[in-house]
MOPAC internal coordinates of N, CA, C and O (Angstrom, degrees):
PM7 1SCF
backbone

  N    0.0000 0     0.00 0     0.00 0    0    0    0
  C    1.4663 1     0.00 0     0.00 0    1    0    0
  C    1.5019 1   108.99 1     0.00 0    2    1    0
  O    1.2310 1   123.44 1   -44.06 1    3    2    1
  N    1.3225 1   111.00 1   135.94 1    3    2    1
  C    1.4897 1   117.68 1   175.73 1    5    3    2
  C    1.4957 1   113.97 1   -77.45 1    6    5    3
  O    1.2310 1   119.03 1    -9.70 1    7    6    5
  N    1.3186 1   119.46 1   170.30 1    7    6    5
  C    1.4133 1   125.93 1  -165.23 1    9    7    6
  C    1.6061 1   112.53 1   -71.19 1   10    9    7
  O    1.2310 1   120.91 1   137.31 1   11   10    9
  N    1.3060 1   115.87 1   -42.69 1   11   10    9
  C    1.5022 1   121.06 1  -172.89 1   13   11   10
  C    1.5294 1   108.79 1  -101.73 1   14   13   11
  O    1.2310 1   120.30 1   -59.26 1   15   14   13
  N    1.2886 1   117.04 1   120.74 1   15   14   13
  C    1.4312 1   123.01 1   179.96 1   17   15   14
  C    1.5196 1   111.69 1  -111.47 1   18   17   15
  O    1.2310 1   122.47 1   -41.58 1   19   18   17
  N    1.3821 1   112.87 1   138.42 1   19   18   17
  C    1.4742 1   116.20 1  -176.47 1   21   19   18
  C    1.5816 1   105.33 1  -114.59 1   22   21   19
  O    1.2310 1   121.47 1   -50.73 1   23   22   21
  N    1.3189 1   114.79 1   129.27 1   23   22   21
  C    1.4500 1   122.00 1   174.86 1   25   23   22
  C    1.5302 1   104.95 1  -123.47 1   26   25   23
  O    1.2310 1   121.50 1   -33.48 1   27   26   25
  N    1.4099 1   114.74 1   146.52 1   27   26   25
  C    1.3530 1   118.32 1   178.49 1   29   27   26
  C    1.6248 1   109.60 1  -159.09 1   30   29   27
  O    1.2310 1   122.58 1   -12.57 1   31   30   29
  N    1.3381 1   112.67 1   167.43 1   31   30   29
  C    1.4158 1   117.95 1   176.84 1   33   31   30
  C    1.5013 1   109.86 1   177.57 1   34   33   31
  O    1.2310 1   122.06 1    12.90 1   35   34   33
  N    1.3314 1   113.66 1  -167.10 1   35   34   33
  C    1.4893 1   120.51 1   174.16 1   37   35   34
  C    1.4667 1   112.49 1  -109.94 1   38   37   35
  O    1.2310 1   121.31 1   -34.21 1   39   38   37
  N    1.2964 1   115.09 1   145.79 1   39   38   37
  C    1.4447 1   121.86 1  -175.06 1   41   39   38
  C    1.5642 1   115.39 1   -58.57 1   42   41   39
  O    1.2310 1   121.63 1   151.42 1   43   42   41
  N    1.3127 1   114.48 1   -28.58 1   43   42   41
  C    1.5130 1   114.71 1  -175.87 1   45   43   42
  C    1.5050 1   111.66 1   -82.88 1   46   45   43
  O    1.2310 1   118.58 1  -179.28 1   47   46   45
  N    1.2839 1   120.31 1     0.72 1   47   46   45
  C    1.5581 1   121.34 1   178.20 1   49   47   46
  C    1.5432 1   106.62 1   -92.14 1   50   49   47
  O    1.2310 1   122.09 1   -28.12 1   51   50   49
  N    1.2932 1   113.61 1   151.88 1   51   50   49
  C    1.4520 1   117.51 1   172.11 1   53   51   50
  C    1.4798 1   110.15 1   -70.06 1   54   53   51
  O    1.2310 1   119.13 1   -22.23 1   55   54   53
  N    1.3291 1   119.27 1   157.77 1   55   54   53
  C    1.4881 1   123.73 1  -177.75 1   57   55   54
  C    1.5012 1   107.67 1   -52.56 1   58   57   55
  O    1.2310 1   120.21 1   -46.43 1   59   58   57
  N    1.3487 1   117.21 1   133.57 1   59   58   57
  C    1.4625 1   120.67 1  -178.26 1   61   59   58
  C    1.4712 1   112.20 1  -109.14 1   62   61   59
  O    1.2310 1   119.66 1   168.39 1   63   62   61
  N    1.2976 1   118.25 1   -11.61 1   63   62   61
  C    1.5446 1   121.25 1  -177.17 1   65   63   62
  C    1.4957 1   111.67 1    56.10 1   66   65   63
  O    1.2310 1   119.90 1    54.30 1   67   66   65
  N    1.3315 1   117.79 1  -125.70 1   67   66   65
  C    1.4003 1   119.81 1  -179.51 1   69   67   66
  C    1.5849 1   113.76 1   -64.03 1   70   69   67
  O    1.2310 1   120.60 1   160.94 1   71   70   69
  N    1.2713 1   116.46 1   -19.06 1   71   70   69
  C    1.4898 1   118.29 1   175.44 1   73   71   70
  C    1.4409 1   110.11 1   -67.45 1   74   73   71
  O    1.2310 1   118.49 1   160.82 1   75   74   73
  N    1.3372 1   120.49 1   -19.18 1   75   74   73
  C    1.5365 1   119.58 1   177.26 1   77   75   74
  C    1.5242 1   109.52 1   -92.54 1   78   77   75
  O    1.2310 1   118.91 1  -173.64 1   79   78   77
  N    1.2576 1   119.69 1     6.36 1   79   78   77
  C    1.5010 1   120.50 1   177.22 1   81   79   78
  C    1.5391 1   106.35 1   -74.54 1   82   81   79
  O    1.2310 1   122.79 1   -45.81 1   83   82   81
  N    1.3495 1   112.27 1   134.19 1   83   82   81
  C    1.5098 1   120.86 1  -174.43 1   85   83   82
  C    1.5384 1   111.73 1  -110.65 1   86   85   83
  O    1.2310 1   120.33 1   133.49 1   87   86   85
  N    1.3772 1   116.98 1   -46.51 1   87   86   85
  C    1.4436 1   119.41 1  -174.37 1   89   87   86
  C    1.4910 1   109.46 1  -170.47 1   90   89   87
  O    1.2310 1   120.22 1   -23.19 1   91   90   89
  N    1.3646 1   117.18 1   156.81 1   91   90   89
  C    1.4697 1   121.33 1   175.42 1   93   91   90
  C    1.4910 1   109.76 1  -119.95 1   94   93   91
  O    1.2310 1   121.53 1   -24.73 1   95   94   93
  N    1.3501 1   114.67 1   155.27 1   95   94   93
  C    1.4380 1   124.27 1  -174.27 1   97   95   94
  C    1.5803 1   112.86 1  -137.71 1   98   97   95
  O    1.2310 1   120.97 1   -25.00 1   99   98   97
  N    1.2789 1   115.75 1   155.00 1   99   98   97
  C    1.5013 1   120.14 1   174.28 1  101   99   98
  C    1.5691 1   110.38 1   -88.64 1  102  101   99
  O    1.2310 1   120.42 1   155.02 1  103  102  101
  N    1.3455 1   116.80 1   -24.98 1  103  102  101
  C    1.4268 1   121.45 1  -173.87 1  105  103  102
  C    1.5216 1   109.84 1  -118.54 1  106  105  103
  O    1.2310 1   122.15 1   -38.65 1  107  106  105
  N    1.3687 1   113.50 1   141.35 1  107  106  105
  C    1.5148 1   119.37 1   178.12 1  109  107  106
  C    1.5551 1   109.42 1   -62.41 1  110  109  107
  O    1.2310 1   120.57 1   137.05 1  111  110  109
  N    1.2874 1   116.52 1   -42.95 1  111  110  109
  C    1.4824 1   119.23 1  -173.53 1  113  111  110
  C    1.5273 1   108.66 1   -59.67 1  114  113  111
  O    1.2310 1   119.12 1   136.11 1  115  114  113
  N    1.2732 1   119.29 1   -43.89 1  115  114  113
  C    1.4375 1   123.39 1  -178.87 1  117  115  114
  C    1.5023 1   112.62 1   -67.90 1  118  117  115
  O    1.2310 1   120.91 1   142.68 1  119  118  117
  N    1.3096 1   115.87 1   -37.32 1  119  118  117
  C    1.4824 1   121.50 1   177.73 1  121  119  118
  C    1.5360 1   106.63 1   -65.13 1  122  121  119
  O    1.2310 1   118.44 1   130.38 1  123  122  121
  N    1.2991 1   120.57 1   -49.62 1  123  122  121
  C    1.4069 1   125.00 1   179.43 1  125  123  122
  C    1.4825 1   115.49 1   -56.48 1  126  125  123
  O    1.2310 1   122.24 1   133.95 1  127  126  125
  N    1.3298 1   113.32 1   -46.05 1  127  126  125
  C    1.5019 1   120.45 1  -178.91 1  129  127  126
  C    1.5330 1   108.21 1   -63.03 1  130  129  127
  O    1.2310 1   120.23 1   138.30 1  131  130  129
  N    1.4067 1   117.16 1   -41.70 1  131  130  129
  C    1.4684 1   119.94 1   178.07 1  133  131  130
  C    1.5571 1   108.87 1   -65.27 1  134  133  131
  O    1.2310 1   120.75 1   138.57 1  135  134  133
  N    1.3085 1   116.18 1   -41.43 1  135  134  133
  C    1.5060 1   119.06 1  -178.07 1  137  135  134
  C    1.5083 1   108.58 1   -64.79 1  138  137  135
  O    1.2310 1   118.53 1   139.70 1  139  138  137
  N    1.3463 1   120.41 1   -40.30 1  139  138  137
  C    1.4579 1   121.41 1   177.00 1  141  139  138
  C    1.5401 1   111.19 1   -61.18 1  142  141  139
  O    1.2310 1   120.52 1   142.37 1  143  142  141
  N    1.4192 1   116.61 1   -37.63 1  143  142  141
  C    1.4380 1   116.25 1  -177.14 1  145  143  142
  C    1.5142 1   112.17 1   -73.93 1  146  145  143
  O    1.2310 1   120.25 1   149.51 1  147  146  145
  N    1.3558 1   117.13 1   -30.49 1  147  146  145
  C    1.4513 1   119.38 1   174.75 1  149  147  146
  C    1.4902 1   110.43 1   -62.04 1  150  149  147
  O    1.2310 1   119.57 1   140.78 1  151  150  149
  N    1.2949 1   118.42 1   -39.22 1  151  150  149
  C    1.4800 1   121.45 1  -178.82 1  153  151  150
  C    1.5240 1   108.06 1   -76.49 1  154  153  151
  O    1.2310 1   119.42 1   126.61 1  155  154  153
  N    1.2854 1   118.70 1   -53.39 1  155  154  153
  C    1.5077 1   120.08 1  -167.83 1  157  155  154
  C    1.5357 1   107.75 1   -77.39 1  158  157  155
  O    1.2310 1   118.55 1   133.13 1  159  158  157
  N    1.3129 1   120.38 1   -46.87 1  159  158  157
  C    1.5149 1   123.30 1  -171.24 1  161  159  158
  C    1.6032 1   112.52 1   -85.07 1  162  161  159
  O    1.2310 1   123.55 1   137.60 1  163  162  161
  N    1.3424 1   110.80 1   -42.40 1  163  162  161
  C    1.5056 1   113.85 1  -171.55 1  165  163  162
  C    1.5802 1   107.39 1   -95.23 1  166  165  163
  O    1.2310 1   119.66 1   169.55 1  167  166  165
  N    1.3208 1   118.26 1   -10.45 1  167  166  165
  C    1.4540 1   121.25 1   177.39 1  169  167  166
  C    1.4959 1   118.22 1    73.67 1  170  169  167
  O    1.2310 1   121.38 1  -161.09 1  171  170  169
  N    1.3739 1   114.97 1    18.91 1  171  170  169
  C    1.4375 1   117.02 1   177.10 1  173  171  170
  C    1.5454 1   109.85 1   -74.51 1  174  173  171
  O    1.2310 1   121.97 1   -41.77 1  175  174  173
  N    1.3852 1   113.84 1   138.23 1  175  174  173
  C    1.4327 1   120.38 1  -169.21 1  177  175  174
  C    1.5394 1   116.01 1   -78.17 1  178  177  175
  O    1.2310 1   119.68 1   160.14 1  179  178  177
  N    1.2654 1   118.21 1   -19.86 1  179  178  177
  C    1.4469 1   120.71 1   178.45 1  181  179  178
  C    1.4874 1   111.75 1  -144.86 1  182  181  179
  O    1.2310 1   119.46 1   -34.57 1  183  182  181
  N    1.3147 1   118.63 1   145.43 1  183  182  181
  C    1.4655 1   125.43 1  -179.00 1  185  183  182
  C    1.4962 1   110.28 1  -142.76 1  186  185  183
  O    1.2310 1   119.31 1   -46.32 1  187  186  185
  N    1.3032 1   118.92 1   133.68 1  187  186  185
  C    1.4235 1   123.21 1   172.37 1  189  187  186
  C    1.4693 1   113.11 1  -123.02 1  190  189  187
  O    1.2310 1   120.48 1   -45.71 1  191  190  189
  N    1.3522 1   116.69 1   134.29 1  191  190  189
  C    1.4889 1   119.77 1   174.75 1  193  191  190
  C    1.5205 1   103.69 1  -110.66 1  194  193  191
  O    1.2310 1   122.16 1   -59.43 1  195  194  193
  N    1.4081 1   113.47 1   120.57 1  195  194  193
  C    1.5091 1   119.73 1  -174.17 1  197  195  194
  C    1.5316 1   106.50 1  -110.96 1  198  197  195
  O    1.2310 1   120.95 1   -42.47 1  199  198  197
  N    1.3128 1   115.80 1   137.53 1  199  198  197
  C    1.5044 1   126.86 1   169.22 1  201  199  198
  C    1.5380 1   104.61 1   -82.87 1  202  201  199
  O    1.2310 1   117.44 1   -68.69 1  203  202  201
  N    1.3628 1   122.48 1   111.31 1  203  202  201
  C    1.3918 1   125.64 1  -178.62 1  205  203  202
  C    1.5334 1   112.86 1   -70.47 1  206  205  203
  O    1.2310 1   121.02 1   162.73 1  207  206  205
  N    1.3831 1   115.66 1   -17.27 1  207  206  205
  C    1.4217 1   119.76 1  -179.52 1  209  207  206
  C    1.5410 1   112.80 1   -80.94 1  210  209  207
  O    1.2310 1   123.72 1   141.01 1  211  210  209
  N    1.3804 1   110.46 1   -38.99 1  211  210  209
  C    1.5085 1   115.05 1  -178.99 1  213  211  210
  C    1.5182 1   113.12 1  -102.45 1  214  213  211
  O    1.2310 1   122.48 1   173.91 1  215  214  213
  N    1.3006 1   112.85 1    -6.09 1  215  214  213
  C    1.4651 1   119.51 1  -176.73 1  217  215  214
  C    1.5535 1   116.98 1    55.46 1  218  217  215
  O    1.2310 1   123.85 1  -146.55 1  219  218  217
  N    1.4169 1   110.21 1    33.45 1  219  218  217
  C    1.4282 1   117.60 1  -179.68 1  221  219  218
  C    1.5420 1   109.97 1  -115.10 1  222  221  219
  O    1.2310 1   120.94 1   -34.74 1  223  222  221
  N    1.3242 1   115.81 1   145.26 1  223  222  221
  C    1.5249 1   121.91 1   170.24 1  225  223  222
  C    1.5404 1   105.08 1   -72.90 1  226  225  223
  O    1.2310 1   121.51 1   -64.35 1  227  226  225
  N    1.3215 1   114.72 1   115.65 1  227  226  225
  C    1.4751 1   117.04 1  -177.36 1  229  227  226
  C    1.5294 1   111.68 1   -97.14 1  230  229  227
  O    1.2310 1   119.62 1   166.23 1  231  230  229
  N    1.3354 1   118.32 1   -13.77 1  231  230  229
  C    1.5486 1   121.54 1   176.17 1  233  231  230
  C    1.4721 1   105.70 1  -161.64 1  234  233  231
  O    1.2310 1   122.06 1   -31.15 1  235  234  233
  N    1.3088 1   113.66 1   148.85 1  235  234  233
  C    1.5402 1   113.88 1   179.11 1  237  235  234
  C    1.5902 1   106.04 1  -159.08 1  238  237  235
  O    1.2310 1   122.40 1   -18.98 1  239  238  237
  N    1.3000 1   113.01 1   161.02 1  239  238  237
  C    1.4915 1   128.94 1   168.18 1  241  239  238
  C    1.4632 1   105.20 1  -117.56 1  242  241  239
  O    1.2310 1   118.84 1   -54.36 1  243  242  241
  N    1.2695 1   119.81 1   125.64 1  243  242  241
  C    1.4149 1   124.04 1  -176.30 1  245  243  242
  C    1.5476 1   109.19 1  -104.56 1  246  245  243
  O    1.2310 1   119.74 1   -60.22 1  247  246  245
  N    1.3338 1   118.09 1   119.78 1  247  246  245
  C    1.4460 1   122.83 1  -172.69 1  249  247  246
  C    1.5418 1   113.61 1   -61.39 1  250  249  247
  O    1.2310 1   120.78 1   154.97 1  251  250  249
  N    1.3045 1   116.10 1   -25.03 1  251  250  249
  C    1.4750 1   115.82 1  -179.13 1  253  251  250
  C    1.5050 1   110.89 1   -69.11 1  254  253  251
  O    1.2310 1   117.61 1   174.71 1  255  254  253
  N    1.2744 1   122.16 1    -5.29 1  255  254  253
  C    1.4694 1   121.68 1  -178.35 1  257  255  254
  C    1.5101 1   109.34 1  -118.56 1  258  257  255
  O    1.2310 1   118.00 1  -167.35 1  259  258  257
  N    1.3011 1   121.42 1    12.65 1  259  258  257
  C    1.5035 1   125.33 1  -173.16 1  261  259  258
  C    1.5503 1   112.70 1   -61.97 1  262  261  259
  O    1.2310 1   120.41 1   153.73 1  263  262  261
  N    1.3357 1   116.82 1   -26.27 1  263  262  261
  C    1.4366 1   119.98 1   177.92 1  265  263  262
  C    1.4964 1   115.47 1   -83.31 1  266  265  263
  O    1.2310 1   119.61 1  -177.26 1  267  266  265
  N    1.2910 1   118.35 1     2.74 1  267  266  265
  C    1.4368 1   122.53 1  -177.87 1  269  267  266
  C    1.5472 1   110.11 1   -77.67 1  270  269  267
  O    1.2310 1   121.70 1   -63.69 1  271  270  269
  N    1.3362 1   114.35 1   116.31 1  271  270  269
  C    1.4487 1   118.70 1  -175.72 1  273  271  270
  C    1.5473 1   114.24 1   -69.97 1  274  273  271
  O    1.2310 1   122.05 1   168.26 1  275  274  273
  N    1.3269 1   113.68 1   -11.74 1  275  274  273
  C    1.4696 1   117.48 1   176.89 1  277  275  274
  C    1.5416 1   112.39 1   -82.68 1  278  277  275
  O    1.2310 1   121.91 1   175.06 1  279  278  277
  N    1.3535 1   113.95 1    -4.94 1  279  278  277
  C    1.4584 1   121.23 1  -178.80 1  281  279  278
  C    1.5484 1   110.45 1   111.10 1  282  281  279
  O    1.2310 1   121.55 1   -38.33 1  283  282  281
  N    1.3288 1   114.65 1   141.67 1  283  282  281
  C    1.5104 1   118.81 1  -174.61 1  285  283  282
  C    1.5085 1   110.39 1   -95.09 1  286  285  283
  O    1.2310 1   119.35 1  -164.70 1  287  286  285
  N    1.2573 1   118.85 1    15.30 1  287  286  285
  C    1.4528 1   118.23 1  -173.63 1  289  287  286
  C    1.4719 1   110.44 1   -89.45 1  290  289  287
  O    1.2310 1   123.73 1   -51.23 1  291  290  289
  N    1.3137 1   110.45 1   128.77 1  291  290  289
  C    1.5357 1   118.34 1  -174.24 1  293  291  290
  C    1.5945 1   104.84 1  -125.80 1  294  293  291
  O    1.2310 1   123.59 1     0.17 1  295  294  293
  N    1.3648 1   110.71 1  -179.83 1  295  294  293
  C    1.4885 1   112.73 1   170.49 1  297  295  294
  C    1.5523 1   107.60 1  -152.33 1  298  297  295
  O    1.2310 1   121.96 1   -27.37 1  299  298  297
  N    1.3079 1   113.85 1   152.63 1  299  298  297
  C    1.5002 1   118.11 1   171.69 1  301  299  298
  C    1.5250 1   104.30 1   -84.79 1  302  301  299
  O    1.2310 1   121.80 1   -16.19 1  303  302  301
  N    1.2819 1   114.15 1   163.81 1  303  302  301
  C    1.4739 1   119.91 1   173.94 1  305  303  302
  C    1.4676 1   109.65 1   -55.32 1  306  305  303
  O    1.2310 1   120.62 1   -46.12 1  307  306  305
  N    1.2860 1   116.43 1   133.88 1  307  306  305
  C    1.5389 1   123.08 1  -178.46 1  309  307  306
  C    1.4973 1   112.64 1    62.14 1  310  309  307
  O    1.2310 1   117.70 1  -156.15 1  311  310  309
  N    1.3144 1   121.98 1    23.85 1  311  310  309
  C    1.3895 1   125.20 1   179.10 1  313  311  310
  C    1.5118 1   111.60 1  -108.03 1  314  313  311
  O    1.2310 1   119.01 1   -25.38 1  315  314  313
  N    1.3240 1   119.49 1   154.62 1  315  314  313
  C    1.4128 1   120.76 1   176.11 1  317  315  314
  C    1.5293 1   108.00 1   -72.33 1  318  317  315
  O    1.2310 1   121.83 1   -39.13 1  319  318  317
  N    1.3048 1   114.10 1   140.87 1  319  318  317
  C    1.4729 1   117.76 1   179.86 1  321  319  318
  C    1.4832 1   113.31 1   -90.76 1  322  321  319
  O    1.2310 1   120.36 1   -49.14 1  323  322  321
  N    1.3215 1   116.91 1   130.86 1  323  322  321
  C    1.4521 1   124.57 1   174.34 1  325  323  322
  C    1.5447 1   105.94 1   -79.63 1  326  325  323
  O    1.2310 1   117.76 1   -60.60 1  327  326  325
  N    1.2394 1   121.88 1   119.40 1  327  326  325
  C    1.4808 1   123.41 1  -178.24 1  329  327  326
  C    1.4660 1   112.17 1  -130.17 1  330  329  327
  O    1.2310 1   121.48 1   -33.69 1  331  330  329
  N    1.3272 1   114.77 1   146.31 1  331  330  329
  C    1.5126 1   119.81 1   170.37 1  333  331  330
  C    1.4921 1   106.53 1   -83.91 1  334  333  331
  O    1.2310 1   119.77 1   -57.28 1  335  334  333
  N    1.2943 1   118.04 1   122.72 1  335  334  333
  C    1.4259 1   125.29 1   179.07 1  337  335  334
  C    1.4808 1   110.01 1  -112.88 1  338  337  335
  O    1.2310 1   120.10 1   180.00 1  339  338  337

């Protein structure tokens, strides 16, 4: 398994745990680009990028803010920010 793990889904489904796992990556940039595409192109309401070495969520999109016209991209403290550029 590669270091960066991407999980995603829709808010209205029960927690899926590993069933929400989408793909793993060796580079943070590739993981975040994929996470952005899941949210923007596939319409998934939440996405988490997890560092498997530190077991921390390093970036996320929270489905509860998806209707925000300013962008639904948020960040955890010390996390990389997912941004629309």
